[in-house]
KOLKOL-556670 format. One record per residue (C-alpha): residue in three letters; x, y, z; residue number from 1. Coordinates in Angstrom, 2 decimals, decimal comma, always signed. Each point is the difference from the previous one (the first is absolute). Layout:
NODE  residu       xx       yy       zz  num
NODE     ALA        X        Y        Z  NUM
...
//
This chain:
NODE  residu       xx       yy       zz  num
NODE     MET   -27,52    +9,93    -8,80    1
NODE     SER    +0,49    +3,37    +1,64    2
NODE     GLN    +0,15    +0,31    +3,74    3
NODE     THR    +0,62    +2,81    +2,51    4
NODE     THR    +2,30    -0,62    +2,93    5
NODE     THR    +1,17    +2,16    +2,87    6
NODE     ALA    +3,75    -0,02    +0,52    7
NODE     THR    +1,75    +0,84    +3,27    8
NODE     THR    +2,82    +2,50    +0,13    9
NODE     PRO    +2,81    -1,64    +2,03   10
NODE     ALA    +1,38    +3,29    +1,35   11
NODE     THR    -3,18    +1,02    +1,77   12
NODE     GLY    -2,30    -3,01    -0,06   13
NODE     ASP    -2,73    +2,29    -1,36   14
NODE     PRO    -2,08    -1,16    -2,94   15
NODE     SER    +1,01    +1,56    -3,31   16
NODE     PRO    -2,70    +0,86    -2,52   17
NODE     ALA    -1,68    -3,01    -1,57   18
NODE     VAL    +2,03    -0,93    -3,06   19
NODE     PRO    -1,79    -1,92    -2,75   20
NODE     ALA    +2,09    -2,60    -1,79   21
NODE     THR    +0,37    +0,62    -3,69   22
NODE     PRO    -2,97    -1,89    -1,50   23
NODE     ASP    +2,11    -1,92    -2,52   24
NODE     VAL    +2,64    -1,12    +2,57   25
NODE     THR    -1,60    -3,11    +1,45   26
NODE     PHE    +2,11    -3,13    +0,08   27
NODE     THR    -1,28    -3,53    -0,37   28
NODE     ASN    +1,06    -3,47    +0,93   29
NODE     VAL    +1,38    -2,13    -2,83   30
NODE     VAL    -1,31    -3,56    +0,24   31
NODE     GLY    +0,11    -2,61    -2,72   32
NODE     GLY    +1,32    +2,62    -2,42   33
NODE     GLN    -3,01    +2,26    +0,58   34
NODE     GLU    -0,23    +3,38    +1,74   35
NODE     VAL    -2,69    -0,36    +2,67   36
NODE     PRO    -1,19    +1,99    +3,02   37
NODE     SER    -0,26    -1,59    +3,42   38
NODE     VAL    -3,00    -2,29    +0,36   39
NODE     SER    -1,41    +2,26    +2,72   40
NODE     GLY    +0,64    +3,17    -2,00   41
NODE     ARG    +1,84    +1,49    +2,96   42
NODE     THR    +3,06    +2,17    -0,62   43
NODE     THR    +2,77    +1,62    +2,00   44
NODE     PRO    +1,55    +3,45    -0,68   45
NODE     VAL    +3,51    +0,30    -1,43   46
NODE     VAL    +1,93    +3,07    +1,15   47
NODE     ASP    +2,73    +1,91    -1,84   48
NODE     PRO    +2,71    +0,28    +2,70   49
NODE     SER    +1,38    +3,16    -1,59   50
NODE     THR    -3,24    +1,84    +0,75   51
NODE     GLY    -1,74    -2,12    +2,63   52
NODE     ARG    -3,12    +0,01    -2,17   53
NODE     VAL    -2,09    -2,82    -1,40   54
NODE     TYR    +0,57    -0,42    -3,73   55
NODE     ALA    -1,56    -3,41    -0,71   56
NODE     HIS    -1,88    -2,97    +1,39   57
NODE     ALA    +0,80    -3,70    -0,05   58
NODE     PRO    -2,05    -3,12    +0,74   59
NODE     LEU    -0,33    -0,99    +3,63   60
NODE     SER    -0,02    -3,72    -0,64   61
NODE     ASP    -1,22    -2,69    +2,39   62
NODE     GLY    -0,12    -3,78    +0,16   63
NODE     GLN    -2,26    -0,25    -3,04   64
NODE     ASP    +2,54    +1,82    -2,16   65
NODE     VAL    +2,82    -2,16    +1,35   66
NODE     ASP    -2,04    -3,13    -0,76   67
NODE     ARG    -0,54    +1,19    -3,55   68
NODE     ALA    +3,68    +0,80    -0,52   69
NODE     TYR    +1,21    -3,34    +1,33   70
NODE     ALA    -2,55    -1,81    -2,16   71
NODE     ALA    +1,41    +1,78    -3,06   72
NODE     ALA    +3,58    -0,78    +1,03   73
NODE     SER    -0,85    -3,65    +0,60   74
NODE     GLU    -1,61    -0,37    -3,39   75
NODE     ALA    +2,95    +1,68    -1,70   76
NODE     PHE    +2,55    -2,15    +1,84   77
NODE     ALA    -1,34    -3,14    -1,62   78
NODE     THR    +1,43    +1,29    -3,28   79
NODE     TRP    +2,72    +2,49    +0,98   80
NODE     GLY    +1,66    -2,49    +2,34   81
NODE     ARG    +0,56    -2,33    -2,95   82
NODE     THR    +1,38    +2,53    -2,45   83
NODE     THR    +3,58    -0,39    -1,14   84
NODE     PRO    +2,71    +2,28    +1,35   85
NODE     ALA    +0,33    +1,49    -3,48   86
NODE     GLU    -3,68    +0,95    -0,02   87
NODE     ARG    +0,25    +1,65    +3,41   88
NODE     GLN    +3,16    +1,79    -1,03   89
NODE     LEU    -1,67    +1,46    -3,06   90
NODE     ALA    -3,03    +1,14    +2,01   91
NODE     LEU    +2,16    +1,77    +2,59   92
NODE     LEU    +2,13    +1,60    -2,71   93
NODE     ARG    -3,18    +1,35    -1,58   94
NODE     LEU    -1,06    +1,39    +3,38   95
NODE     ALA    +3,42    +1,65    +0,41   96
NODE     ASP    -0,27    +1,51    -3,48   97
NODE     ALA    -3,48    +1,33    +0,76   98
NODE     LEU    +1,19    +1,57    +3,25   99
NODE     GLU    +2,93    +1,60    -1,83  100
NODE     GLU    -2,23    +1,33    -2,78  101
NODE     ARG    -2,36    +1,53    +2,55  102
NODE     ALA    +2,75    +1,16    +2,33  103
NODE     GLU    -1,19    +3,60    +0,23  104
NODE     GLU    -3,48    -1,16    +0,96  105
NODE     PHE    +1,46    -2,11    +2,79  106
NODE     VAL    +2,25    +2,87    +1,12  107
NODE     ALA    -2,92    +2,40    +0,25  108
NODE     THR    -2,20    -2,57    +1,74  109
NODE     GLU    +2,63    -1,00    +2,54  110
NODE     SER    +0,95    +3,59    +0,75  111
NODE     ARG    -3,58    +1,12    +0,54  112
NODE     ASP    -0,68    -2,90    +2,33  113
NODE     THR    +3,19    +0,31    +2,08  114
NODE     GLY    +1,21    +3,59    -0,38  115
NODE     LYS    +3,34    -1,23    -1,34  116
NODE     PRO    +1,96    +2,46    -2,16  117
NODE     LEU    -0,85    -0,57    -3,64  118
NODE     HIS    +3,62    +0,19    -1,14  119
NODE     LEU    +1,14    -2,70    +2,45  120
NODE     THR    -2,96    -2,27    -0,73  121
NODE     ARG    +0,86    +0,30    -3,68  122
NODE     THR    +3,68    -0,92    +0,43  123
NODE     ASP    +0,22    -2,10    +3,16  124
NODE     GLU    -3,19    -2,05    +0,18  125
NODE     VAL    -1,74    -0,78    -3,27  126
NODE     PRO    +3,15    -1,11    -1,93  127
NODE     PRO    +1,02    -2,49    +2,75  128
NODE     CYS    -3,54    -1,41    -0,04  129
NODE     VAL    +0,36    -0,69    -3,72  130
NODE     ASP    +3,42    -1,54    +0,55  131
NODE     GLN    -1,23    -2,22    +2,84  132
NODE     LEU    -2,86    -1,34    -2,11  133
NODE     ARG    +2,47    -0,84    -2,74  134
NODE     PHE    +2,35    -1,71    +2,46  135
NODE     PHE    -2,73    -2,30    +1,29  136
NODE     ALA    -1,20    -0,62    -3,54  137
NODE     GLY    +3,45    -1,42    -0,71  138
NODE     ALA    +0,15    -1,79    +3,35  139
NODE     ALA    -3,06    -2,03    -0,99  140
NODE     ARG    +2,21    -1,93    -2,43  141
NODE     VAL    +3,04    -0,71    +2,16  142
NODE     LEU    -1,20    -1,74    +3,15  143
NODE     GLU    +2,75    -2,34    +1,19  144
NODE     GLY    -0,15    -3,23    +1,98  145
NODE     ARG    +1,86    -3,22    +0,69  146
NODE     SER    +0,61    -2,22    -2,98  147
NODE     ALA    -1,95    -3,24    -0,28  148
NODE     GLY    +1,88    -2,98    +1,31  149
NODE     GLU    -0,07    -3,48    +1,50  150
NODE     TYR    +0,37    +0,68    +3,71  151
NODE     LEU    -1,61    -3,38    +0,78  152
NODE     ALA    +0,79    -3,06    -2,07  153
NODE     GLY    -2,69    -0,68    -2,56  154
NODE     HIS    -1,59    +3,41    +0,43  155
NODE     THR    +0,44    +3,37    -1,69  156
NODE     SER    -0,81    +3,18    +1,91  157
NODE     TRP    -0,50    +3,54    -1,19  158
NODE     VAL    -1,34    +3,25    +1,38  159
NODE     ARG    -2,83    +2,07    -1,39  160
NODE     ARG    -0,39    +3,71    +0,71  161
NODE     GLU    -3,69    +0,87    -0,07  162
NODE     PRO    -2,04    +3,13    +0,66  163
NODE     VAL    -1,42    +0,21    +3,51  164
NODE     GLY    -3,48    +0,78    -1,32  165
NODE     VAL    -2,20    +2,99    +0,78  166
NODE     VAL    +1,81    +2,74    +1,92  167
NODE     GLY    -1,49    +2,80    +2,09  168
NODE     GLN    +2,19    +3,11    +0,22  169
NODE     VAL    -0,15    +3,28    +1,92  170
NODE     THR    +2,12    +3,01    -0,92  171
NODE     PRO    +0,83    +3,23    +1,90  172
NODE     TRP    -0,39    +3,68    -0,78  173
NODE     ASN    +3,64    +1,09    -0,11  174
NODE     TYR    +0,78    -1,46    -3,47  175
NODE     PRO    -3,40    -1,11    -1,31  176
NODE     LEU    +1,00    -0,81    -3,57  177
NODE     MET    +3,44    -1,44    +0,71  178
NODE     MET    -1,19    -2,19    +2,87  179
NODE     ALA    -2,78    -1,32    -2,21  180
NODE     ILE    +2,61    -0,94    -2,61  181
NODE     TRP    +2,23    -1,62    +2,64  182
NODE     LYS    -2,96    -2,14    +1,04  183
NODE     ILE    -1,72    -0,92    -3,25  184
NODE     ALA    +3,02    -0,44    -2,31  185
NODE     PRO    +1,58    -3,06    +1,68  186
NODE     ALA    -3,38    -1,48    +0,85  187
NODE     LEU    -1,31    +0,20    -3,56  188
NODE     ALA    +3,33    -1,07    -1,52  189
NODE     ALA    -0,15    -3,19    +2,09  190
NODE     GLY    -3,51    -0,79    -1,27  191
NODE     ASN    -2,08    +1,18    +2,97  192
NODE     THR    -3,07    +2,19    -0,22  193
NODE     VAL    -0,43    +2,99    +2,30  194
NODE     VAL    -2,56    +1,95    +2,00  195
NODE     LEU    +1,66    +3,22    +1,16  196
NODE     LYS    -1,24    +2,69    +2,36  197
NODE     PRO    +1,75    +3,38    -0,13  198
NODE     SER    -0,01    +2,43    +2,90  199
NODE     ASP    -3,26    +1,88    +0,41  200
NODE     THR    +1,91    +3,30    -0,21  201
NODE     THR    +1,79    -0,80    -3,29  202
NODE     PRO    -2,06    -2,27    -2,27  203
NODE     ALA    +0,36    +1,97    -3,24  204
NODE     SER    +3,15    -1,35    -1,66  205
NODE     THR    -0,82    -3,60    +0,98  206
NODE     VAL    -3,45    +0,26    -1,56  207
NODE     LEU    +1,59    +1,50    -3,12  208
NODE     LEU    +2,52    -2,85    -0,08  209
NODE     ALA    -2,82    -2,55    +0,22  210
NODE     ARG    -1,90    +1,74    -2,79  211
NODE     VAL    +3,09    -0,11    -2,21  212
NODE     ALA    +0,66    -3,62    +0,99  213
NODE     ALA    -3,56    -0,93    -1,04  214
NODE     GLU    +1,00    +0,93    -3,55  215
NODE     VAL    +2,96    -2,41    -0,13  216
NODE     LEU    -0,67    -2,75    +2,57  217
NODE     PRO    -2,78    -2,59    +0,01  218
NODE     ALA    -3,06    +1,00    +2,03  219
NODE     GLY    +0,34    -0,74    +3,71  220
NODE     VAL    +3,78    -0,39    +0,08  221
NODE     LEU    +0,36    +3,34    +1,80  222
NODE     ASN    -2,88    +1,32    +2,09  223
NODE     VAL    +0,02    +3,19    +2,07  224
NODE     VAL    -2,41    +0,62    +2,86  225
NODE     CYS    +0,03    +3,41    +1,69  226
NODE     GLY    -0,98    +0,59    +3,60  227
NODE     ASP    +1,09    +0,58    +3,58  228
NODE     ARG    +1,55    -2,15    +2,72  229
NODE     ASP    -3,15    -2,08    +0,30  230
NODE     THR    +0,29    -0,78    -3,71  231
NODE     GLY    +3,58    -1,08    +0,56  232
NODE     ARG    -1,03    -2,23    +2,88  233
NODE     ALA    -2,64    -1,64    -2,16  234
NODE     LEU    +2,59    -0,53    -2,75  235
NODE     VAL    +2,44    -1,70    +2,37  236
NODE     ALA    -2,51    -2,07    +2,00  237
NODE     HIS    -1,80    -1,29    -3,09  238
NODE     PRO    +0,31    -3,79    -0,38  239
NODE     ARG    +0,93    +0,12    -3,70  240
NODE     PRO    +3,53    +1,43    -0,29  241
NODE     ASP    +2,87    -2,44    +0,20  242
NODE     MET    +2,38    +2,77    +1,03  243
NODE     VAL    -0,25    +3,55    +1,32  244
NODE     ALA    +2,64    +2,71    -0,35  245
NODE     ILE    +0,15    +3,45    +1,53  246
NODE     THR    +2,28    +3,00    +0,07  247
NODE     GLY    -0,91    +2,05    +3,05  248
NODE     SER    +0,55    +0,64    +3,69  249
NODE     VAL    +1,13    -2,57    +2,55  250
NODE     ARG    -3,44    +0,12    +1,60  251
NODE     ALA    -1,73    -0,65    -3,32  252
NODE     GLY    +2,41    -2,81    -0,80  253
NODE     ALA    -0,60    -1,69    +3,34  254
NODE     GLN    -3,76    +0,18    -0,57  255
NODE     VAL    +0,38    -1,51    -3,47  256
NODE     ALA    +2,19    -2,82    +1,29  257
NODE     GLU    -2,46    -0,76    +2,80  258
NODE     ALA    -2,99    -0,05    -2,34  259
NODE     ALA    +1,81    -2,15    -2,56  260
NODE     SER    +1,16    -2,47    +2,63  261
NODE     ALA    -3,55    -1,20    +0,61  262
NODE     GLN    +0,07    -1,64    -3,44  263
NODE     VAL    +3,77    -0,52    -0,16  264
NODE     LYS    +0,37    +2,29    -3,00  265
NODE     ARG    +3,38    +1,01    -1,28  266
NODE     VAL    +0,89    +3,56    +1,02  267
NODE     HIS    +2,42    +2,53    -1,49  268
NODE     LEU    +0,68    +3,03    +2,23  269
NODE     GLU    +2,00    +3,14    -0,81  270
NODE     LEU    -0,47    +2,21    +3,03  271
NODE     GLY    +1,48    +3,02    +1,75  272
NODE     GLY    +3,57    +1,09    +0,41  273
NODE     LYS    +2,27    +2,23    +2,06  274
NODE     ALA    +3,15    +0,06    -2,07  275
NODE     PRO    +3,27    +0,75    +1,80  276
NODE     VAL    +2,47    +2,12    -1,95  277
NODE     VAL    +3,44    -0,60    +1,52  278
NODE     VAL    +2,44    +2,84    -0,77  279
NODE     PHE    +3,65    -0,55    +0,91  280
NODE     ASP    +2,57    +2,74    +0,52  281
NODE     ASP    +1,92    -0,76    -3,21  282
NODE     CYS    -2,90    +0,79    -2,32  283
NODE     ASP    -0,33    +3,08    -2,20  284
NODE     VAL    -2,18    +2,00    +2,40  285
NODE     ALA    -1,54    +2,36    -2,54  286
NODE     ALA    -0,76    -2,71    -2,57  287
NODE     ALA    -1,41    -2,37    +2,63  288
NODE     ALA    -2,21    +2,71    +1,50  289
NODE     GLU    -1,41    +0,93    -3,39  290
NODE     GLY    -0,63    -3,62    -0,99  291
NODE     ILE    -1,60    -0,90    +3,32  292
NODE     ALA    -2,24    +3,07    +0,03  293
NODE     GLY    -1,26    -0,92    -3,47  294
NODE     ALA    -0,57    -3,65    +0,97  295
NODE     GLY    -1,75    +0,94    +3,24  296
NODE     LEU    -2,31    +2,66    -1,40  297
NODE     TYR    -0,87    -1,54    -3,35  298
NODE     ASN    -3,76    -0,49    -0,33  299
NODE     ALA    -0,39    +2,02    +3,22  300
NODE     GLY    +1,74    -2,80    +1,90  301
NODE     GLN    -2,94    -2,28    -0,75  302
NODE     ASP    +2,17    -2,97    -0,85  303
NODE     CYS    +0,61    -3,03    +2,19  304
NODE     THR    +3,64    +0,11    -1,12  305
NODE     ALA    +0,46    +3,76    +0,58  306
NODE     ALA    +3,34    +1,12    +1,44  307
NODE     THR    -1,56    +1,59    +3,04  308
NODE     ARG    +2,01    -1,40    +2,99  309
NODE     VAL    +3,52    +1,39    -0,27  310
NODE     LEU    +2,82    -1,29    +2,21  311
NODE     VAL    +3,20    +2,03    -0,32  312
NODE     HIS    +3,46    -0,36    +1,56  313
NODE     GLU    +0,61    +2,51    +2,78  314
NODE     ARG    +3,17    +1,31    -1,67  315
NODE     VAL    -2,03    +1,40    -2,90  316
NODE     ARG    -3,38    +0,27    +1,66  317
NODE     ALA    -0,11    +3,80    +0,28  318
NODE     ASP    +1,21    +0,63    -3,55  319
NODE     PHE    -2,20    -2,68    -1,50  320
NODE     THR    -3,13    +1,05    +1,88  321
NODE     ALA    +0,44    +3,60    -1,12  322
NODE     ALA    +0,50    -1,15    -3,60  323
NODE     LEU    -3,04    -2,29    +0,21  324
NODE     ALA    -2,21    +2,81    +1,32  325
NODE     GLU    +1,20    +2,29    -2,79  326
NODE     ALA    -0,64    -2,68    -2,63  327
NODE     ALA    -3,48    -0,61    +1,41  328
NODE     ARG    -0,87    +3,70    -0,07  329
NODE     ALA    +0,84    -0,01    -3,71  330
NODE     GLN    -2,60    -2,73    -0,64  331
NODE     ARG    -3,15    +2,02    -0,67  332
NODE     THR    -3,51    -1,39    +0,21  333
NODE     GLY    -2,90    +1,33    -2,01  334
NODE     ALA    -2,62    -0,52    -2,67  335
NODE     PRO    +0,35    -2,79    -2,60  336
NODE     ASP    +0,44    +2,38    -2,93  337
NODE     ASP    +2,92    +1,86    +1,62  338
NODE     GLU    +3,12    -1,44    -1,62  339
NODE     GLY    +2,18    +1,46    +2,74  340
NODE     VAL    -1,41    -2,17    +2,80  341
NODE     ALA    +1,62    -3,19    +1,24  342
NODE     PHE    -3,10    -1,55    +1,54  343
NODE     GLY    -3,71    +0,56    +0,42  344
NODE     PRO    -2,42    -0,27    +2,92  345
NODE     VAL    -0,51    -2,94    +2,28  346
NODE     ASN    -2,81    -2,08    -1,37  347
NODE     ASN    -3,02    +0,65    +2,19  348
NODE     GLU    -1,38    +1,80    +3,03  349
NODE     THR    +0,58    -2,96    +2,29  350
NODE     GLN    +3,64    -0,22    -1,03  351
NODE     LEU    +0,44    +3,73    +0,48  352
NODE     GLY    -1,24    -0,40    +3,55  353
NODE     ARG    +2,34    -2,94    +0,56  354
NODE     VAL    +3,10    +1,87    -1,19  355
NODE     THR    -0,77    +3,22    +1,87  356
NODE     GLY    -0,86    -2,09    +3,06  357
NODE     PHE    +3,52    -1,43    +0,06  358
NODE     LEU    +1,40    +3,53    -0,21  359
NODE     ASP    -2,29    +1,30    +2,72  360
NODE     ARG    +1,06    -2,83    +2,32  361
NODE     LEU    +3,75    +0,41    -0,41  362
NODE     PRO    +1,76    -0,18    +3,39  363
NODE     ASP    +1,61    +3,05    +1,59  364
NODE     HIS    +3,49    -1,23    -0,82  365
NODE     ALA    -0,79    -0,07    -3,75  366
NODE     GLU    +1,17    +2,91    -2,17  367
NODE     VAL    -1,87    +0,89    -3,18  368
NODE     LEU    +2,77    +1,16    -2,32  369
NODE     THR    -2,26    +0,92    -2,90  370
NODE     GLY    -3,71    -0,24    -0,75  371
NODE     GLY    -2,22    -1,62    +2,57  372
NODE     HIS    -3,39    +1,32    -1,10  373
NODE     ARG    -2,78    -0,28    -2,48  374
NODE     GLN    +0,49    +2,28    -3,01  375
NODE     GLY    -2,92    +2,25    -0,84  376
NODE     ASP    -3,65    -0,70    +0,68  377
NODE     VAL    -1,01    -1,44    -3,38  378
NODE     GLY    +0,78    -3,62    -0,73  379
NODE     TYR    +2,06    -2,36    +2,14  380
NODE     PHE    +3,50    +1,45    -0,32  381
NODE     VAL    +2,68    -0,48    +2,68  382
NODE     GLN    +3,29    +1,88    +0,08  383
NODE     PRO    +3,20    -2,01    -0,57  384
NODE     THR    +1,09    -0,74    +3,54  385
NODE     VAL    +3,22    -1,09    +1,73  386
NODE     VAL    -0,03    -0,83    +3,73  387
NODE     GLY    +3,16    -0,45    +2,06  388
NODE     GLY    +0,69    -0,83    +3,63  389
NODE     LEU    -2,11    -3,16    -0,01  390
NODE     ARG    +0,58    -3,18    +2,00  391
NODE     GLN    -0,44    -3,59    -1,03  392
NODE     ASP    -3,20    -0,58    +1,96  393
NODE     ASP    -1,74    +3,16    -1,24  394
NODE     GLU    -3,23    -0,52    -1,92  395
NODE     ALA    +1,29    +1,84    -3,07  396
NODE     VAL    +2,96    -2,39    -0,18  397
NODE     GLN    -1,93    -3,22    +0,60  398
NODE     GLU    -3,20    +0,55    -1,98  399
NODE     GLU    -0,56    +0,57    -3,70  400
NODE     ILE    -1,01    +3,64    -0,54  401
NODE     PHE    -0,60    -0,32    -3,75  402
NODE     GLY    +0,46    +3,69    -0,63  403
NODE     PRO    +2,75    +2,48    -0,96  404
NODE     VAL    +1,79    -0,32    +3,35  405
NODE     LEU    +3,63    -1,10    +0,49  406
NODE     THR    +1,41    -0,77    +3,44  407
NODE     VAL    +3,69    +0,16    +0,96  408
NODE     GLN    +1,85    -1,96    +2,70  409
NODE     GLY    +3,71    -0,31    +0,74  410
NODE     PHE    +2,25    -3,03    +0,52  411
NODE     THR    +3,62    -0,46    +1,05  412
NODE     ASP    +1,05    -3,27    -1,64  413
NODE     GLU    -1,13    -2,71    -2,39  414
NODE     ASP    -1,46    -2,25    +2,71  415
NODE     GLU    -2,17    +2,78    +1,35  416
NODE     ALA    -1,10    +0,95    -3,50  417
NODE     LEU    -1,19    -3,55    -0,65  418
NODE     ARG    -1,73    -0,26    +3,37  419
NODE     LEU    -1,94    +3,19    -0,69  420
NODE     ALA    -0,69    -0,90    -3,64  421
NODE     ASN    -1,40    -3,44    +0,83  422
NODE     GLY    -1,81    +1,20    +3,12  423
NODE     VAL    -3,48    +0,34    -1,54  424
NODE     ARG    -2,77    -2,47    -0,81  425
NODE     TYR    +0,30    +0,64    -3,74  426
NODE     GLY    +2,39    -1,66    -2,42  427
NODE     LEU    -0,74    +1,27    -3,49  428
NODE     SER    +2,85    +2,20    -1,25  429
NODE     SER    +3,17    +1,77    +1,09  430
NODE     SER    +3,13    +1,68    -1,32  431
NODE     VAL    +3,62    +0,54    +1,00  432
NODE     TRP    +2,11    +2,97    -1,08  433
NODE     THR    +3,77    -0,46    +0,10  434
NODE     ARG    +3,10    -0,01    -2,20  435
NODE     ASP    +1,36    -3,09    +1,80  436
NODE     HIS    -0,86    -3,03    -2,13  437
NODE     SER    +0,65    -2,55    +2,75  438
NODE     ARG    -2,18    +1,94    +2,43  439
NODE     ALA    -2,79    +0,21    -2,59  440
NODE     LEU    +0,08    -3,78    -0,41  441
NODE     ARG    +0,05    -0,66    +3,76  442
NODE     VAL    -2,84    +2,39    +0,72  443
NODE     SER    -2,14    -1,16    -2,94  444
NODE     ARG    +0,31    -3,56    +1,32  445
NODE     ALA    -0,94    +1,01    +3,55  446
NODE     LEU    -2,95    +2,25    -0,86  447
NODE     ASP    -3,19    -2,02    +0,63  448
NODE     PHE    -1,91    +1,37    -2,97  449
NODE     GLY    -1,17    -1,50    -3,28  450
NODE     VAL    +1,59    +2,75    -2,09  451
NODE     VAL    +3,36    +1,70    +0,67  452
NODE     TRP    +1,33    +2,82    -2,14  453
NODE     ILE    +3,61    +1,19    +0,09  454
NODE     ASN    +0,62    +3,72    -0,60  455
NODE     THR    -3,48    +0,39    -1,46  456
NODE     HIS    -3,57    -0,53    +1,16  457
NODE     ILE    -3,34    -0,81    -1,67  458
NODE     PRO    +0,77    -1,08    -3,62  459
NODE     PHE    -1,67    -3,22    -1,17  460
NODE     VAL    +0,35    -2,16    -3,09  461
NODE     ALA    -2,43    -2,62    -1,21  462
NODE     GLU    +2,65    -2,73    +0,06  463
NODE     MET    +0,74    +0,27    +3,75  464
NODE     PRO    -2,30    -1,02    +2,90  465
NODE     HIS    -1,73    +2,36    +2,41  466
NODE     GLY    -1,34    -1,29    +3,30  467
NODE     GLY    +0,66    +0,08    +3,71  468
NODE     PHE    +0,64    -1,87    +3,20  469
NODE     LYS    -1,56    +0,16    +3,48  470
NODE     GLN    -3,28    +1,96    +0,08  471
NODE     SER    +0,61    +1,39    -3,47  472
NODE     GLY    -1,52    -3,20    -1,34  473
NODE     TYR    +1,03    -2,89    -2,22  474
NODE     GLY    +0,02    -0,79    -3,67  475
NODE     LYS    +1,78    +1,94    -2,73  476
NODE     ASP    -1,15    +2,51    -2,58  477
NODE     LEU    +1,81    +0,42    -3,32  478
NODE     SER    +2,62    -2,44    -1,37  479
NODE     MET    -0,31    -3,71    -0,62  480
NODE     TYR    -0,45    -0,48    +3,75  481
NODE     GLY    -3,15    +2,10    -0,19  482
NODE     PHE    -1,15    -2,01    -3,00  483
NODE     GLU    +0,54    -3,33    +1,78  484
NODE     ASP    -2,08    +1,21    +2,94  485
NODE     TYR    -3,04    -0,26    -2,28  486
NODE     THR    +0,69    -3,61    -0,96  487
NODE     ARG    -0,36    -3,33    +1,73  488
NODE     VAL    +2,33    -2,99    -0,29  489
NODE     LYS    -1,28    -3,45    -0,90  490
NODE     HIS    +2,11    -3,17    +0,02  491
NODE     VAL    -0,99    -2,56    -2,65  492
NODE     MET    +1,48    -3,52    +0,11  493
NODE     SER    -0,48    -2,68    -2,63  494
NODE     ALA    +0,93    -3,66    +0,28  495
NODE     PHE    +1,55    -1,70    -3,02  496
NODE     GLU    +1,29    -3,40    -1,00  497
NODE     GLY    +3,47    -0,80    -1,21  498
//
C-alpha cells in the first residue's frame, strides 16, 4: 500500500514537500505466524531519522488487533508451555542461527530505521543479539531450585518452576532489535508465549525478527503488533496477559504498572536512568575522559545507562573537563554509511525537540564547552555536547536528556561524590574511576544503582543481570535472574506412608 505523507522540518516547522513512502516498504503485524495488516487497515508513517523523511508505513493497530494477537498467543501457549526445555533450546538456537545468517539484512533494517552507523550496528548490536539468544537457549535447560525433601514428617515437598503464561511486552526505539531480544528470549525460553509491540518510530527490525521467528517457532509463540501509544495501552490493559514487561520512560512504566494493577498482573519494568560517573583524582585523566566520552555519546546518548552525568574531583576537574570536551569533539555524528562517525541522529522529531529544549533552557551559570546545537538542517543530528558549571538541582542534572549531552560537576571528597551521585530519582547504572582498589569497593557498595562499573562504563554480557532501583524500575534483564523473572514458583507436597 502506497501512501503520501507530509513531514515537518524540525528546524523551521514548515512543511517539507510531500514524500511518498516507497510502495514496497509497508510493514505488517505478525500474528499466529502470519503477516497481516491492521484490522482497520490504518497505518502510521515511519521516518528515516537521518533524513527526516517518511520511508515506510506500519500498521496502526487497535484493540481488535491486540485481541487477535492474544488469542493466537493463548492458543500457542497450550502447547508451547508444555514443551521440554530441550525443545525450547533447539527452537531458540535455530532462531539465533537464522538471525546470524541474515545478519546483513538486520543491520541494514536497523540502521535505516534508527539512523545508527552501519559499521557499529554490524559489530556492536547484531552479534550480541545472536549471543543473547544462545545464552537463553542454554538457560532453558539449567533452571535451579531447592531439592525435594521431607520438611514435614510423612510428606515430601518439591518446587516446580513454570512459565507465567502469556506475556505482553513493549520495547523502545533506542535499541529496537536488541531490546526485543532481551524481552522475548527469556520469556520464550521459560515456556511463555509473547505479544510484543515495538515503538511506532522503529518497527522494522522487530517485524523482521517476527517474520524470521515464524519460520522456526510454532505459530503464535511470538506475535508482533505495531502501533502507537494507544496500541500499547490496549496491550497492557487487556485482560489476557499474565504478565506485562516494558523498557521505556519512567512515565510509561508508571502507566503500565497502574494499568496492570487493576488485574494484579505481574510487571517487569526497565525504565530511565541518569548514570553518575564518579572520577577521582588518582585516575588516568586522558584515558578516563576518552572512555567516558565514548560511553556517554554512544548511540547519540540514547541509552538509559549512558555515561552522561560526570562527577569529577576538584583537584583534576579543570584538566579532566578539558580532556572530556576534546574527546567529545572527536566523536563525529553523521550518516549511517559514513564509517568515520561515532553515532547517528537522535531517533525522531519529538526527541530532537526534547534534547534541544534542554540545551535552550540551560541556566546562566552553565558553560557549554563544546557542541550545544543541532547539526545541519536535514535529519535529527545533534552535536556532541559537554556542559560544565552545573549544580545538583539543575534540570540537566536531574532529568534524563537521552541525547549526546554530557554534564560535568565537581566534588571535594568521597562523601560529597556519593551524595551527588545518589541524589537523583533514578537508580539504573553508574561507574567509578579510580586506581584505589579499596575506594572502588567502598564506592561501588554505596552507589544506589543496579549496575556499577569500575574503570569502564556500558559493557554488558548475557550472563550478568541488568536492572535498576528507585524509579528506574524493577526486574532484571539478561542473566539467569532475567530468566527467572519469566517463571512462577509452585510448591507441591505429597503425603506418604512409612
